[in-house]
C-alpha positions as CSV (number, residue, x, y, z in Angstrom):
1,M,7.6,-9.6,-25.4
2,V,11.0,-9.8,-23.7
3,Q,10.9,-10.5,-20.0
4,E,13.9,-9.4,-17.9
5,Y,15.1,-10.5,-14.5
6,V,17.8,-8.8,-12.5
7,S,18.9,-10.1,-9.1
8,P,20.4,-8.1,-6.3
9,V,23.9,-9.1,-5.5
10,R,24.1,-11.9,-3.0
11,V,27.0,-11.8,-0.6
12,H,28.6,-15.1,0.6
13,K,30.8,-14.4,3.6
14,F,33.5,-16.8,2.4
15,P,36.6,-16.2,0.3
16,F,36.2,-16.6,-3.5
17,E,38.2,-19.8,-3.6
18,M,36.1,-21.5,-0.9
19,V,32.9,-20.5,-2.7
20,M,34.3,-22.0,-5.9
21,A,35.0,-25.3,-4.1
22,A,31.4,-25.3,-2.8
23,Y,30.0,-24.3,-6.2
24,E,31.4,-27.3,-8.0
25,R,29.6,-29.7,-5.7
26,R,26.3,-28.9,-7.2
27,F,27.2,-30.9,-10.3
28,P,26.4,-33.2,-12.0
29,S,23.0,-33.2,-10.2
30,C,21.6,-31.2,-7.3
31,P,18.8,-32.7,-5.1
32,Q,18.1,-29.3,-3.7
33,I,17.0,-28.2,-7.2
34,P,15.0,-31.2,-8.4
35,V,14.2,-29.5,-11.7
36,V,17.9,-30.1,-12.8
37,I,18.1,-33.8,-13.7
38,E,21.8,-33.9,-14.7
39,C,24.6,-31.8,-16.1
40,V,27.0,-33.6,-18.4
41,V,30.5,-32.0,-19.1
42,I,31.0,-31.6,-22.8
43,E,34.3,-29.7,-22.7
44,D,36.7,-28.9,-19.9
45,S,40.1,-27.3,-20.2
46,W,42.7,-25.5,-18.0
47,S,45.4,-23.1,-19.0
48,A,49.0,-24.2,-18.5
49,D,49.4,-22.1,-15.4
50,N,46.2,-23.4,-13.8
51,S,44.7,-19.9,-13.7
52,Q,42.0,-20.2,-16.3
53,R,39.3,-22.9,-16.8
54,D,36.7,-23.2,-19.5
55,T,33.8,-25.6,-19.0
56,T,30.8,-26.5,-21.1
57,R,28.0,-28.5,-19.7
58,R,24.7,-29.8,-21.2
59,C,22.0,-29.7,-18.6
60,Q,18.8,-31.7,-18.6
61,L,15.8,-30.0,-16.9
62,N,12.4,-31.3,-16.0
63,V,10.3,-28.2,-16.3
64,E,7.3,-28.1,-14.0
65,A,4.7,-27.5,-16.7
66,P,1.2,-28.9,-16.9
67,Y,1.1,-32.4,-18.2
68,L,-1.2,-31.4,-21.1
69,L,1.2,-28.7,-22.2
70,K,4.1,-31.1,-22.2
71,K,2.1,-33.5,-24.4
72,M,1.1,-30.8,-26.8
73,V,4.7,-29.7,-27.4
74,G,6.0,-33.3,-27.4
75,V,8.7,-33.0,-24.8
76,D,9.2,-34.1,-21.2
77,Y,12.6,-32.5,-20.7
78,V,14.4,-29.4,-22.0
79,Y,18.1,-28.9,-22.4
80,F,20.4,-25.9,-21.7
81,I,24.0,-25.3,-22.6
82,Q,26.1,-23.7,-19.8
83,N,29.5,-22.1,-20.5
84,N,31.6,-21.3,-17.5
85,H,34.8,-19.3,-17.5
86,L,36.8,-19.4,-14.2
87,D,39.6,-16.9,-13.8
88,L,41.4,-17.8,-10.6
89,K,44.0,-15.1,-11.2
90,N,41.4,-12.3,-11.2
91,R,39.1,-14.2,-8.9
92,V,36.0,-14.2,-11.2
93,L,33.7,-16.9,-12.4
94,E,31.4,-15.9,-15.4
95,I,28.5,-18.2,-16.4
96,E,26.3,-18.0,-19.4
97,A,23.5,-20.4,-20.2
98,T,21.2,-20.6,-23.2
99,N,18.4,-23.0,-24.1
100,E,19.0,-25.7,-26.7
101,T,15.4,-27.0,-26.8
102,F,13.0,-24.8,-28.8
103,S,15.8,-22.3,-29.5
104,S,14.0,-21.1,-32.6
105,R,10.8,-20.4,-30.7
106,V,12.1,-19.4,-27.3
107,S,15.3,-17.5,-26.4
108,V,16.6,-17.8,-22.9
109,L,19.9,-16.1,-21.9
110,E,21.1,-16.3,-18.3
111,K,24.2,-14.6,-17.1
112,C,25.7,-15.1,-13.6
113,K,28.9,-13.9,-12.1
114,Y,30.9,-14.6,-8.9
115,F,33.4,-12.0,-7.9
116,V,35.2,-10.6,-4.9
117,H,33.3,-8.2,-2.7
118,P,34.6,-4.7,-3.5
119,E,34.8,-3.7,0.2
120,N,35.9,-7.1,1.7
121,P,38.3,-9.4,-0.1
122,E,37.3,-12.3,2.1
123,W,33.7,-12.2,0.9
124,T,32.3,-13.2,-2.5
125,C,29.4,-11.6,-4.4
126,F,27.0,-13.3,-6.8
127,E,24.9,-11.5,-9.4
128,Q,22.4,-12.9,-11.8
129,S,20.3,-11.7,-14.7
130,A,18.2,-13.4,-17.4
131,L,16.3,-12.5,-20.6
132,L,13.3,-14.5,-21.8
133,D,11.9,-13.9,-25.3
134,V,9.0,-16.1,-26.3
135,K,8.8,-15.5,-30.1
136,N,6.3,-18.1,-31.3
137,F,5.2,-21.1,-29.2
138,F,2.1,-22.7,-30.7
139,G,-0.1,-19.9,-29.4
140,L,0.9,-20.5,-25.8
141,E,3.3,-17.6,-25.5
142,N,1.8,-16.0,-22.4
143,T,1.5,-19.4,-20.6
144,V,5.2,-20.2,-21.4
145,E,6.3,-16.8,-20.1
146,K,4.5,-17.2,-16.8
147,I,5.7,-20.8,-16.2
148,S,9.3,-19.9,-17.1
149,M,9.5,-16.8,-14.9
150,K,7.8,-18.6,-12.0
151,Q,10.2,-21.6,-12.3
152,Y,13.2,-19.3,-12.7
153,A,12.3,-17.2,-9.6
154,A,11.7,-20.3,-7.5
155,N,15.1,-21.7,-8.4
156,I,17.3,-18.7,-8.0
157,A,15.8,-18.1,-4.5
158,K,17.7,-21.2,-3.5
159,G,21.1,-20.1,-4.8
160,K,22.5,-18.6,-1.6
161,E,21.2,-21.5,0.5
162,L,23.0,-24.0,-1.8
163,I,26.4,-22.4,-1.3
164,E,25.8,-22.4,2.4
165,S,24.9,-26.1,2.3
166,F,27.8,-27.2,0.1
167,M,30.2,-25.1,2.2
168,K,29.4,-27.4,5.1
169,E,30.5,-30.4,2.9
170,V,33.7,-28.6,2.1
171,H,34.4,-28.0,5.7
172,A,33.5,-31.6,6.5
173,D,36.3,-32.6,4.2
174,N,38.6,-30.6,6.4
175,I,39.1,-27.8,3.8
176,R,38.9,-24.7,5.9
177,E,41.0,-22.2,3.9
178,L,42.4,-21.9,0.4
179,R,45.1,-19.5,-0.7
180,P,44.4,-17.5,-3.8
181,W,46.1,-18.3,-7.1
182,T,49.6,-16.8,-7.0
183,Q,52.0,-16.3,-9.9
184,G,54.9,-18.8,-9.6
185,D,53.4,-20.8,-6.8
186,E,52.9,-24.0,-8.8
187,R,52.2,-26.3,-5.8
188,N,49.5,-24.1,-4.4
189,N,47.9,-23.4,-7.8
190,A,47.8,-27.1,-8.7
191,H,46.2,-27.8,-5.3
192,L,43.7,-25.0,-5.9
193,R,42.8,-26.5,-9.3
194,E,42.2,-29.9,-7.7
195,V,39.9,-28.5,-5.0
196,V,37.7,-26.5,-7.4
197,S,37.5,-29.6,-9.6
198,R,36.3,-31.6,-6.6
199,G,39.2,-34.0,-6.8
200,A,41.3,-32.6,-4.0
201,Q,42.6,-33.7,-0.6
202,P,42.5,-31.3,2.3
203,M,45.3,-28.7,2.1
204,S,48.1,-29.1,4.5
205,P,48.3,-26.4,7.3
206,S,51.6,-25.1,5.8
207,M,49.7,-24.0,2.7
208,A,46.9,-22.2,4.5
209,T,46.6,-18.5,4.8
210,P,45.0,-16.8,7.9
211,V,41.6,-15.4,7.2
212,R,41.5,-11.6,7.2
213,T,38.4,-10.0,8.6
214,H,36.8,-6.7,7.4
215,S,33.6,-5.1,8.6
216,Q,30.7,-4.9,6.2
217,P,29.5,-1.5,5.1
218,D,26.5,-0.3,7.0
219,Q,24.4,0.0,3.8
220,Y,26.0,-1.9,1.0
221,T,22.9,-1.7,-1.2
222,L,23.8,-4.6,-3.5
223,D,23.7,-7.0,-0.5
224,S,20.6,-9.2,-0.1
225,D,21.2,-8.9,3.6
226,Y,20.8,-5.1,3.3
227,I,17.5,-5.7,1.5
228,K,16.1,-7.9,4.2
229,R,17.3,-5.6,7.0
230,N,16.2,-2.3,5.4
231,L,13.5,-3.2,3.0
232,G,11.9,-6.3,4.4
233,E,11.2,-9.7,2.8
234,L,11.0,-9.5,-1.0
235,T,10.4,-12.2,-3.5
236,P,13.2,-12.6,-6.2
237,M,10.9,-11.0,-8.8
238,Q,10.2,-8.0,-6.5
239,E,13.9,-7.6,-5.9
240,S,14.4,-7.7,-9.7
241,R,11.7,-5.0,-10.3
242,L,13.4,-2.8,-7.6
243,L,16.8,-3.0,-9.4
244,Q,15.2,-2.3,-12.8
245,L,13.4,0.8,-11.4
246,R,16.6,2.0,-9.7
247,K,18.6,1.7,-12.9
248,W,16.0,3.6,-14.9
249,I,15.8,6.4,-12.4
250,A,19.6,6.6,-12.1
251,D,19.9,6.9,-15.9
252,L,17.1,9.6,-15.9
253,Q,18.2,11.7,-13.0
254,K,21.9,11.8,-13.8
255,G,22.4,12.7,-10.1
256,K,20.6,12.0,-6.8
257,V,18.5,8.8,-6.9
258,P,15.7,8.3,-4.4
259,S,16.3,5.8,-1.7
260,D,15.5,2.1,-2.2
261,T,12.7,2.5,0.4
262,T,11.1,5.2,-1.8
263,L,11.4,3.2,-5.0
264,L,9.9,0.2,-3.2
265,R,6.9,2.3,-2.0
266,F,6.0,3.3,-5.6
267,L,6.5,-0.2,-6.8
268,R,4.1,-1.5,-4.2
269,A,1.6,1.2,-5.1
270,R,1.6,-0.2,-8.7
271,D,1.7,-3.9,-7.9
272,F,5.4,-4.1,-8.9
273,N,4.6,-3.0,-12.5
274,V,7.9,-1.2,-13.3
275,E,6.4,0.9,-16.1
276,K,3.5,2.2,-14.0
277,A,5.7,2.7,-11.0
278,R,8.2,4.6,-13.2
279,E,5.5,6.9,-14.5
280,M,4.1,7.6,-11.0
281,L,7.5,8.2,-9.5
282,S,8.7,10.5,-12.4
283,Q,5.6,12.6,-11.9
284,S,6.2,12.8,-8.2
285,L,9.8,13.8,-8.6
286,L,8.8,16.6,-10.9
287,W,6.2,17.7,-8.4
288,R,8.7,17.6,-5.5
289,K,11.2,19.7,-7.6
290,K,8.5,22.2,-8.6
291,H,7.3,22.7,-5.0
292,Q,10.7,22.4,-3.4
293,V,9.4,19.7,-1.1
294,D,12.9,18.6,-0.2
295,R,13.3,21.9,1.7
296,I,10.2,21.6,3.8
297,L,11.9,20.0,6.9
298,S,14.6,22.6,7.1
299,E,12.6,25.7,6.0
300,Y,9.0,25.2,7.1
301,E,7.9,27.5,9.9
302,T,4.8,26.4,11.8
303,P,2.2,29.2,11.8
304,D,1.1,30.4,15.3
305,V,-2.5,29.4,14.5
306,V,-1.4,25.9,13.8
307,K,0.6,25.7,17.0
308,Q,-2.5,26.8,19.0
309,Y,-5.4,25.1,17.2
310,F,-4.2,22.2,15.0
311,P,-5.1,19.0,17.0
312,G,-2.5,16.6,15.5
313,G,1.0,15.3,16.3
314,W,3.3,12.3,16.6
315,H,2.9,10.1,19.6
316,H,5.4,7.2,20.2
317,H,4.7,4.1,18.2
318,D,2.3,1.2,17.7
319,K,2.9,-2.5,18.5
320,D,4.6,-3.0,15.2
321,D,7.1,-0.2,16.0
322,R,5.4,2.0,13.4
323,P,5.5,5.8,14.2
324,L,2.1,6.8,15.5
325,Y,0.4,10.0,14.4
326,I,-2.7,11.2,16.3
327,L,-5.3,13.5,14.7
328,R,-8.2,14.7,16.8
329,L,-10.4,15.5,13.8
330,G,-13.5,15.9,15.8
331,Q,-12.0,18.9,17.6
332,M,-10.5,20.4,14.4
333,D,-12.0,23.7,13.1
334,V,-11.5,23.1,9.4
335,K,-13.1,26.3,8.4
336,G,-11.1,28.4,10.8
337,L,-7.8,26.9,9.7
338,L,-8.6,27.4,6.1
339,K,-9.7,31.0,6.7
340,S,-6.5,31.6,8.6
341,I,-3.7,29.8,6.6
342,G,-5.6,28.9,3.3
343,E,-5.7,25.6,1.5
344,D,-2.0,25.9,0.5
345,G,-1.0,26.5,4.1
346,L,-2.9,23.4,5.2
347,L,-1.3,21.4,2.4
348,K,2.2,22.6,3.4
349,L,1.4,21.5,7.0
350,T,0.3,18.1,5.7
351,L,3.5,17.7,3.6
352,H,5.6,18.7,6.6
353,V,3.9,15.9,8.6
354,C,4.5,13.4,5.8
355,E,8.2,14.4,5.5
356,E,8.6,14.0,9.3
357,G,7.0,10.6,9.0
358,L,9.5,9.5,6.4
359,K,12.3,10.6,8.6
360,L,10.8,8.7,11.6
361,L,10.5,5.6,9.5
362,E,14.3,5.7,8.7
363,E,15.0,6.2,12.4
364,A,12.7,3.3,13.4
365,T,14.3,1.0,10.8
366,R,17.8,1.7,12.3
367,T,16.6,1.3,15.9
368,C,14.6,-1.9,15.3
369,E,17.2,-3.3,12.8
370,R,14.4,-4.4,10.5
371,A,12.3,-2.7,7.9
372,I,9.7,-0.2,9.2
373,H,8.2,1.2,6.0
374,S,4.8,2.7,7.1
375,W,3.3,4.6,10.0
376,C,0.1,4.3,11.9
377,L,-2.7,6.9,12.1
378,L,-5.1,7.2,15.0
379,V,-8.0,9.5,14.3
380,D,-10.3,10.6,17.1
381,L,-13.7,11.7,15.9
382,D,-15.2,12.7,19.2
383,G,-17.0,15.9,18.5
384,L,-17.4,15.3,14.8
385,N,-20.7,16.9,13.5
386,M,-22.2,18.7,10.6
387,R,-19.9,21.7,10.8
388,H,-17.1,19.4,9.6
389,L,-19.1,18.7,6.5
390,W,-18.7,22.3,5.4
391,R,-18.4,21.5,1.7
392,P,-15.5,23.9,0.8
393,G,-13.6,22.3,3.6
394,V,-14.3,18.8,2.3
395,R,-13.2,19.9,-1.2
396,A,-9.9,21.2,0.3
397,L,-9.5,17.9,2.2
398,L,-10.1,15.9,-1.0
399,R,-7.4,17.8,-2.9
400,I,-4.9,17.2,-0.1
401,I,-5.7,13.5,0.0
402,Q,-5.2,13.2,-3.8
403,I,-1.8,14.9,-3.5
404,V,-0.7,12.8,-0.6
405,E,-1.9,9.6,-2.3
406,A,0.1,10.4,-5.5
407,N,3.4,11.4,-3.7
408,Y,3.5,9.3,-0.5
409,P,2.1,6.0,-1.5
410,E,2.2,2.9,0.8
411,T,3.2,5.0,3.8
412,M,0.0,4.3,5.7
413,G,0.3,1.0,7.5
414,R,-2.9,1.2,9.5
415,V,-5.6,3.7,10.3
416,L,-7.6,3.5,13.5
417,I,-10.8,5.5,13.6
418,V,-12.1,5.8,17.2
419,R,-15.3,7.3,18.7
420,A,-17.0,7.5,15.3
421,P,-20.3,9.3,15.7
422,R,-23.4,8.8,13.6
423,V,-22.6,11.5,11.2
424,F,-19.2,9.9,10.2
425,P,-20.5,7.6,7.4
426,I,-21.5,10.7,5.5
427,L,-17.9,12.0,5.5
428,W,-16.6,8.5,4.7
429,T,-19.0,8.2,1.8
430,I,-17.4,11.3,0.2
431,V,-13.8,10.9,1.2
432,S,-13.3,7.1,0.7
433,T,-13.8,7.3,-3.1
434,F,-10.6,9.4,-3.3
435,I,-8.5,7.0,-1.2
436,D,-6.7,4.1,-2.9
437,E,-8.4,0.8,-2.5
438,N,-5.3,-0.7,-0.9
439,T,-5.2,2.1,1.7
440,R,-8.9,1.8,2.4
441,S,-8.4,-1.8,3.4
442,K,-6.2,-0.6,6.2
443,F,-8.9,1.3,8.0
444,L,-10.4,0.0,11.3
445,F,-13.5,1.7,12.7
446,Y,-14.7,1.9,16.3
447,G,-17.9,3.8,17.4
448,G,-18.6,4.9,20.9
449,K,-16.3,3.2,23.5
450,D,-15.8,0.0,21.4
451,Y,-12.1,0.9,21.1
452,L,-11.6,-0.1,24.8
453,Q,-13.1,-3.5,24.2
454,P,-11.2,-6.7,23.1
455,G,-10.2,-6.4,19.5
456,G,-9.9,-2.6,19.9
457,L,-6.9,-0.3,20.3
458,L,-5.0,-2.6,22.7
459,D,-4.5,-5.0,19.8
460,Y,-2.5,-2.4,18.0
461,I,-1.1,0.1,20.5
462,P,0.8,-0.8,23.7
463,K,-1.4,-0.4,26.8
464,D,1.1,2.1,28.4
465,L,1.0,4.3,25.2
466,I,-2.8,4.7,24.9
467,P,-3.2,8.5,25.1
468,D,-4.9,10.0,28.2
469,F,-7.8,11.6,26.3
470,L,-8.9,8.0,25.3
471,G,-8.6,6.7,28.8
472,G,-5.0,5.6,28.7
473,P,-2.1,6.3,31.0
474,C,0.1,8.1,28.5
475,K,0.3,11.9,28.5
476,S,-0.4,13.2,25.0
477,F,1.0,16.5,23.8
478,V,-1.4,16.7,20.9
479,H,-3.3,20.0,21.0
480,E,-7.0,19.8,21.8
481,G,-7.9,22.0,18.9
482,G,-10.9,24.3,19.3
483,L,-12.5,27.2,17.3
484,V,-10.0,29.5,15.6
485,P,-10.9,33.1,16.6
486,K,-12.1,35.2,13.7
487,S,-9.5,37.7,14.6
488,L,-6.9,35.3,13.1
489,Y,-8.7,35.0,9.8
490,V,-6.7,36.4,6.9
491,A,-8.6,38.1,4.1
492,G,-8.4,36.1,0.8
493,A,-6.6,33.2,2.5
494,F,-9.3,30.7,1.2
495,T,-11.5,30.9,-1.8
496,E,-13.9,28.2,-3.1
497,R,-12.9,26.3,-6.2
498,D,-15.2,25.5,-9.1
499,G,-15.3,22.3,-11.1
500,D,-14.5,20.1,-8.1
501,P,-15.5,16.5,-7.6
502,L,-18.3,17.5,-5.2
503,S,-20.2,19.3,-8.0
504,E,-24.0,19.3,-7.3
505,D,-24.5,18.2,-10.9
506,S,-22.6,15.0,-10.3
507,V,-24.0,13.7,-6.9
508,Y,-27.0,15.8,-5.7
509,R,-30.6,15.6,-7.0
510,C,-33.0,18.5,-6.8
511,V,-36.6,17.9,-5.8
512,S,-39.6,20.3,-5.7
513,L,-42.6,19.4,-3.5
514,G,-46.1,21.0,-3.5
515,K,-48.3,21.0,-0.4
516,G,-48.9,17.4,0.9
517,Q,-46.6,15.9,-1.6
518,I,-44.0,13.2,-0.8
519,H,-40.6,12.3,-2.2
520,E,-39.3,8.8,-1.4
521,V,-36.2,6.8,-2.1
522,I,-36.4,3.1,-1.7
523,V,-33.2,1.1,-0.9
524,V,-33.3,-2.7,-1.0
525,N,-30.8,-4.1,1.5
526,R,-29.4,-7.6,1.3
527,D,-26.2,-6.9,3.3
528,P,-26.8,-6.9,7.1
529,H,-24.8,-4.2,8.9
530,S,-24.3,-2.1,5.8
531,V,-24.8,1.6,6.4
532,L,-27.4,3.9,4.8
533,T,-26.3,7.5,4.6
534,W,-28.0,10.7,3.5
535,D,-27.1,14.3,3.1
536,F,-29.7,17.0,2.1
537,D,-30.2,20.7,2.1
538,V,-33.6,22.4,2.5
539,L,-33.6,25.2,0.0
540,R,-37.1,26.5,0.5
541,H,-39.9,26.1,3.1
542,D,-40.1,23.4,5.9
543,I,-39.9,19.7,5.2
544,S,-40.2,16.6,7.4
545,F,-37.9,13.6,7.0
546,A,-38.1,10.1,8.3
547,V,-36.8,6.6,7.5
548,F,-38.9,3.4,7.5
549,R,-38.2,-0.3,7.0
550,T,-40.3,-3.2,5.9
551,E,-39.2,-6.8,5.7
552,H,-41.1,-7.0,2.4
553,E,-39.0,-6.3,-0.7
554,I,-40.2,-3.4,-2.7
555,K,-38.7,-3.9,-6.2
556,P,-37.6,-0.8,-8.1
557,D,-39.0,-0.3,-11.6
558,D,-35.4,-0.5,-12.9
559,E,-33.8,-3.7,-11.9
560,D,-30.3,-2.2,-12.4
561,N,-30.9,0.2,-9.5
562,S,-31.4,-0.4,-5.8
563,A,-33.2,2.9,-5.4
564,L,-36.6,4.1,-6.7
565,C,-37.9,7.7,-6.5
566,V,-41.6,8.1,-6.0
567,G,-44.0,10.8,-5.0
568,G,-43.8,14.4,-6.2
569,G,-45.6,15.5,-9.3
570,G,-48.9,13.7,-9.6
571,C,-48.1,10.8,-7.3
572,E,-50.3,10.7,-4.2
573,G,-49.3,9.2,-0.9
574,S,-46.4,7.1,0.4
575,V,-45.4,3.9,-1.4
576,L,-46.2,2.2,2.0
577,E,-49.6,3.8,2.2
578,Q,-50.4,2.8,-1.4
579,R,-50.1,-0.8,-0.3
580,S,-52.6,-0.2,2.6
581,W,-49.8,-1.2,5.0
582,R,-50.1,-0.2,8.6
583,E,-47.2,1.1,10.7
584,G,-46.1,-1.4,13.4
585,E,-47.7,-4.3,11.5
586,H,-46.2,-4.1,8.0
587,Y,-43.4,-1.6,8.4
588,T,-41.6,0.2,11.2
589,R,-40.2,3.7,11.6
590,V,-36.4,3.3,12.2
591,E,-35.6,7.0,12.3
592,P,-38.0,9.4,14.0
593,A,-39.6,12.2,12.1
594,L,-37.2,15.2,11.8
595,H,-38.7,18.6,11.0
596,C,-36.2,20.5,8.9
597,H,-36.5,24.2,8.4
598,D,-35.6,26.5,5.5
599,G,-31.9,26.8,5.0
600,E,-30.9,23.8,7.1
601,S,-28.4,21.1,6.1
602,I,-29.0,17.6,7.4
603,Q,-26.6,14.6,7.4
604,G,-27.2,11.2,8.9
605,S,-26.7,7.5,8.8
606,H,-28.5,4.3,9.8
607,V,-26.9,0.8,10.3
608,M,-29.1,-1.5,8.4
609,T,-28.8,-4.5,10.7
610,Q,-31.6,-6.4,8.9
611,C,-32.4,-7.1,5.3
612,G,-35.5,-5.6,3.7
613,S,-36.6,-2.4,2.0
614,Y,-35.7,0.9,3.6
615,V,-37.7,4.1,2.7
616,L,-36.2,7.6,3.0
617,Q,-39.2,10.0,3.0
618,W,-39.4,13.7,2.6
619,R,-42.8,15.3,3.1
620,C,-44.0,18.9,2.5
621,E,-46.9,19.7,4.9
622,L,-47.5,23.4,4.3
623,L,-46.5,26.2,2.0
624,D,-46.0,29.8,2.9
625,S,-48.1,32.7,1.6
626,T,-46.2,32.8,-1.7
627,H,-47.4,29.3,-2.4
628,R,-44.1,28.5,-4.1
629,A,-43.1,24.8,-4.1
630,A,-40.7,23.6,-1.4
631,Q,-37.2,22.6,-2.6
632,L,-34.5,20.4,-1.4
633,V,-31.3,18.8,-2.9
634,Y,-30.2,15.4,-1.6
635,F,-27.7,12.6,-1.9
636,H,-27.8,9.1,-0.5
637,E,-25.5,6.1,-0.6
638,T,-25.3,2.6,0.9
639,L,-21.9,1.6,2.3
640,D,-21.2,-2.1,2.2
641,S,-20.5,-3.8,5.6
642,H,-17.1,-4.9,4.4
643,Q,-15.9,-1.3,4.3
644,Y,-16.1,-1.1,8.1
645,K,-13.5,-3.4,9.6
646,G,-13.6,-3.0,13.4
647,S,-16.6,-2.4,15.6
648,M,-19.4,0.1,14.7
649,S,-22.1,-1.4,16.8
650,S,-22.6,1.8,18.9
651,L,-23.2,3.8,15.7
652,Q,-26.7,2.4,15.6
653,S,-27.6,3.9,19.0
654,G,-25.7,7.1,18.4
655,T,-27.4,10.5,18.0
656,S,-26.7,13.2,15.6
657,G,-26.3,16.7,17.0
658,F,-23.9,19.5,17.8
659,S,-21.1,19.0,20.3
660,C,-20.3,21.7,22.9
661,L,-17.7,23.0,20.5
662,S,-19.9,23.3,17.5
663,G,-22.7,24.8,19.6
664,K,-20.7,27.9,19.8
665,S,-20.8,28.4,16.1
666,A,-24.2,27.1,15.1
667,A,-24.5,29.8,12.5
668,S,-21.5,28.4,10.6
669,S,-22.4,24.8,10.9
670,C,-24.6,24.6,7.8
671,P,-22.6,23.6,4.7
672,S,-22.7,26.2,2.0
673,R,-22.8,25.5,-1.7
């Protein structure tokens, strides 16, 4: 497989002739690049007018490979042939290097070029590319590829530093300026030849030419300084991948090419795999064109219901100068918004926010004069309760998340979840599986008032910018949300979708219970502070529910599962009672009994601060006059403690229930199927 490396153009802010004088000082050996042992000149010739020079060197390299590998292939050093063509008349140096050692098994071709900056004749550009083709290397092809590219990337990173270092030596020899090669000026041309051959004396003042100054373009995208300022610190290989993707997109689009910032986001989303990033980006570009996303900022008109009831908006910035977006999700009437503007309307609103965010990132980068490539999201969950788990609403949310993840990758720098109530883990259980793993790692959770404690919001948001509704001094203009009046509902605005990822067949289990029968799920916990979550609907009759814990481990019948279903059918009594255990002595009730009525939907969570076995128990006490069995559908999951970075200590003492807001619409709080 052929490996390709393409470097961004490095800009040396010195004239070409001065850079050539500095370049020659890296031979025959260079302590700054210890891998190069020595470069011996094989051929060296100048044209009669001193404008052209051709040089061939044989370079000895000590490749940093494992000792065993060197012994296996029988070499300690490898040799390269370097051919240089210096054209002082056109102010260009072209370099081509190929390997001499193992040339039949490995092919290395490196090309470099120094040339005058197209916008500033007093500056010099340097570009570099390389091809590595390991054809057959004793079965060690992959190892050789990795070692070669790692070594190559490490060395080229020093290129600009070397010129800066050797330029100091040139200046120390009192060589401050060099006039370009000029037709007929034999004295100057001969002196220039001597200087770039490292045999010269300082040029006399009479031969010097005043340095002309030019301003650098604001965004000369081939300049490595531009990359650092606008894109941040990138490794040489990352820079190479960026240029490869840009070239491919330019050839494909035959027109407007996305910004380097956009290309970089898609590369990061695919771990700088150019092929995968290219596929992801091409699909996104087609999606943007199909849905005319580029017009959203200029054409989108915010619906009145959004202006009045959508509790989200931009709010200054965080401590890393990222734009800060606030979403008061606990006060958001998801059902009301969907019934008013529909799923597509909510999606357009989300895309408008994302496009605003991209624009704010560009402004922040210019203002801060450094790369700001992601924003911060602050989500306030105060008021979150079971009405937010209305399943059609969750389905719509998941679709929007999937679209945003596919088309706005790596824009989320940090997500701060505050005032997380006890019901939140249920929502997180469902939603987190649709969020990219890298994005999930950026979530920080705070239950209760933990966000005001050390390690909370003040670590990430300036104290004077903490919004007022969280106890800070900064006035927030984010709407408080509230219930959308039914008078604003639009007929047919929202219809439920079939075949979605929340299908009952995929996650929910149905159970029937006769009089006095019990259904239990046993969860063995070995991860302190993991979170046990449950979600169930009572489809028929009344059922009681409770959660117990014992420090004794109850092993499931199937060792591959951490849960065991018992009771129901012909099984009599609780798994705890079958062992003749007594409550308070052998086990404890960690969640009080909850009497659930026909038609109710229950969600909850419990922080398992201790190891042991936890028992979720559903019990049917009585049947109605029809004597039909009670029915419920349920789903449970355990969330690992590492999924919650932050502080969720108050989640343990929190209580489920309806907020004042949801109390006004209790009839609509039960999720429907």
